[in-house]
C-alpha positions, -999 to 999 in steps of 0.1 A, spaced: -476 555 430 -478 517 428 -446 498 416 -459 475 388 -433 447 396 -443 447 431 -479 447 425 -475 418 400 -455 400 427 -484 403 451 -508 389 427 -484 360 421 -481 354 459 -520 355 460 -522 328 432 -497 308 450 -517 310 483 -551 299 465 -531 270 447 -518 257 479 -551 259 498 -576 250 470 -559 240 438 -555 256 405 -592 253 396 -601 282 421 -578 307 405 -598 334 387 -592 372 385 -620 377 411 -605 352 436 -570 365 432 -582 400 438 -601 390 469 -570 372 481 -547 402 473 -571 426 488 -576 445 456 -607 452 433 -608 432 403 -601 462 380 -567 464 397 -558 428 388 -571 435 352 -549 465 349 -520 440 350 -536 410 336 -562 412 309 -575 374 315 -573 345 340 -552 328 313 -527 357 310 -525 357 350 -519 318 352 -493 319 326 -474 347 343 -477 331 378 -465 297 364 -434 316 348 -427 333 379 -427 302 402 -404 285 375 -382 315 374 -380 313 413 -371 276 413 -344 281 385 -329 309 404 -326 289 435 -309 263 415 -285 288 399 -276 303 435 -271 269 451 -246 262 421 -227 295 430 -222 285 467 -223 246 465 -190 229 456 -193 221 420 -186 184 410 -188 171 444 -214 148 459 -224 175 487 -226 202 460 -251 181 439 -270 172 469 -272 210 478 -283 220 445 -310 193 441 -323 202 476 -337 232 459 -363 210 443 -376 195 475 -401 208 500 -375 213 528 -389 247 539 -420 266 537 -409 286 505 -397 257 486 -428 236 496 -452 263 484 -432 266 452 -431 230 446 -467 225 453 -476 254 429 -451 243 402 -464 206 404 -502 218 401 -490 239 370 -472 213 352 -502 188 357 -525 213 344 -503 218 315 -514 184 301 -549 198 292 -542 234 291 -523 242 259 -514 279 272 -494 265 301 -474 238 281 -445 261 268 -436 269 304 -439 234 315 -416 224 288 -393 253 294 -391 243 332 -383 207 324 -356 214 297 -341 240 321 -340 217 352 -330 186 333 -300 207 317 -289 217 352 -292 182 366 -271 171 334 -244 199 342 -242 187 379 -237 149 368 -213 158 342 -191 176 368 -197 148 393 -190 119 369 -170 134 339 -164 100 325 -200 96 315 -207 96 277 -234 118 264 -261 89 261 -254 78 296 -254 113 309 -289 118 294 -302 87 312 -286 93 345 -298 130 344 -334 118 337 -333 92 362 -319 115 390 -346 141 380 -374 117 381 -362 107 415 -361 142 429 -395 150 415 -409 118 429 -394 125 462 -406 158 462 -441 149 455 -440 120 480 -427 144 508 -456 169 499 -480 140 502 -464 122 533 -448 151 549 -455 138 584 -430 110 582 -410 120 551 -393 150 567 -364 173 554 -338 150 570 -350 118 555 -354 136 519 -317 146 522 -307 111 531 -326 97 502 -313 123 477 -276 118 490 -279 80 484 -293 86 450 -265 111 441 -239 85 453 -252 59 429 -257 81 400 -236 72 370 -220 43 386 -217 11 367 -242 -18 377 -267 8 391 
């Protein structure tokens, strides 16, 4: 008997491979079935439409990224520079798993601009990541007031997202070590007066 959760994950993994190779526009029930080595009817058993499949895949990627952030929070030293860098590193393409998820997540977030069915997940992902960054900064710089905390969290999040995109596009020279160094420099400056 087929495990439904396992089969859904196999389908999501197929969506991710397609998005990384050819972009979101190639994702259809037929293409995903072929990539997963299934017949279309098997995919339709779990997803009634391409839209339902896309929403589920986007939610799965967001959940995976958020879980990595939570896991890093549990192992990193909270309220320390190194702890914040370790957590934020989960949002950078520093290994294949994170690179794939970042690529797919970015494609979905961009698509949410014109595809209303993806917008709620894009909004949820931004709010959850922004809240996590805010919590990191609050622990790192407890003297920050609420307004400054929001500004600094958004600034740091924009830096991390931009760095991640830049690393995806310029990975030949913007490697994992340089990404960590840039991130560490940004975290050092976060919330300090005059920055």
